[in-house]
C-alpha positions as CSV (number, residue, x, y, z in Angstrom):
1,M,77.9,105.5,79.6
2,A,79.7,107.9,81.8
3,F,79.1,107.6,85.5
4,A,78.9,110.6,87.9
5,V,79.0,111.0,91.6
6,I,77.7,114.1,93.4
7,A,78.7,114.2,97.0
8,H,77.5,116.8,99.6
9,Y,79.8,116.9,102.7
10,R,79.5,119.0,105.9
11,C,82.0,119.0,108.7
12,A,82.4,120.9,112.0
13,P,83.8,124.4,111.4
14,E,87.0,123.5,113.2
15,D,87.6,120.6,110.7
16,A,87.0,122.6,107.6
17,G,90.7,123.4,106.8
18,L,91.7,119.7,107.2
19,V,88.8,118.4,105.1
20,R,89.4,121.1,102.4
21,A,93.1,120.1,102.2
22,A,92.3,116.4,102.0
23,L,89.7,117.0,99.2
24,L,92.2,119.1,97.2
25,T,94.8,116.4,97.6
26,M,92.2,113.8,96.4
27,R,91.5,116.0,93.4
28,E,95.1,115.8,92.3
29,H,95.4,112.0,92.8
30,T,92.0,111.3,91.1
31,R,92.7,113.4,88.0
32,D,95.6,111.0,87.3
33,E,93.3,107.9,87.4
34,P,92.7,106.4,83.9
35,G,88.9,106.1,84.5
36,N,88.5,109.7,85.8
37,L,87.1,112.3,83.4
38,E,86.4,115.1,85.9
39,Y,86.8,115.8,89.6
40,V,85.7,119.2,90.9
41,V,85.7,120.3,94.5
42,H,83.4,123.1,95.6
43,V,83.0,124.9,98.9
44,D,79.8,126.7,99.8
45,A,80.3,130.5,99.3
46,E,78.7,131.2,102.7
47,D,79.7,128.1,104.7
48,P,83.4,127.0,104.5
49,A,82.5,123.7,106.3
50,A,80.2,122.6,103.4
51,F,81.6,121.0,100.3
52,V,80.2,119.5,97.1
53,L,82.1,117.1,94.9
54,Y,81.3,116.5,91.3
55,E,83.1,113.5,89.8
56,V,82.8,111.9,86.4
57,Y,84.2,108.5,85.4
58,A,84.3,106.7,82.1
59,D,82.0,104.1,83.6
60,R,81.1,102.4,86.9
61,A,84.3,100.4,86.8
62,G,86.3,103.6,86.8
63,F,84.6,104.8,89.9
64,D,85.0,101.3,91.6
65,A,88.7,101.5,90.9
66,H,88.8,105.0,92.4
67,A,87.0,103.8,95.5
68,A,89.5,100.9,95.8
69,S,92.6,103.2,95.5
70,D,95.1,103.7,98.3
71,H,94.6,107.5,98.1
72,F,90.8,107.1,98.6
73,A,91.5,104.9,101.7
74,E,93.9,107.5,103.1
75,H,92.2,110.8,102.3
76,I,88.5,110.0,102.1
77,L,88.1,107.0,104.5
78,G,90.9,108.0,106.8
79,T,90.7,111.8,107.0
80,V,87.4,113.2,105.5
81,R,84.6,110.7,106.5
82,P,85.5,110.5,110.2
83,R,85.1,114.3,110.4
84,L,81.7,114.6,108.5
85,I,78.6,115.5,110.4
86,D,76.5,115.1,107.2
87,R,77.1,113.1,104.0
88,R,74.8,112.7,101.0
89,V,76.0,111.0,97.8
90,S,74.2,110.5,94.5
91,F,75.3,108.0,91.9
92,T,74.2,109.0,88.4
93,E,74.6,108.2,84.7
94,V,75.5,111.1,82.5
95,L,73.0,111.6,79.7
């Protein structure tokens, strides 16, 4: 069964450009992962410091490999997360 992640991120307005760039870089790396089926980055139409990620993996193991990747450590753990003021993540199975 496919495994999906829906993440809501909010950063300070002054960090929005850096977070946006890191998320778009992650999109390119993640789409090359064998277990990734979809990785979509959204920005709120009225708030450029609010982002939503929609990610789909072939299975939980695909997501676990993603979370263990060097690019996840560099861009998400190293750049994005330290700048977030709000983070909500849902882990779901695709019906």
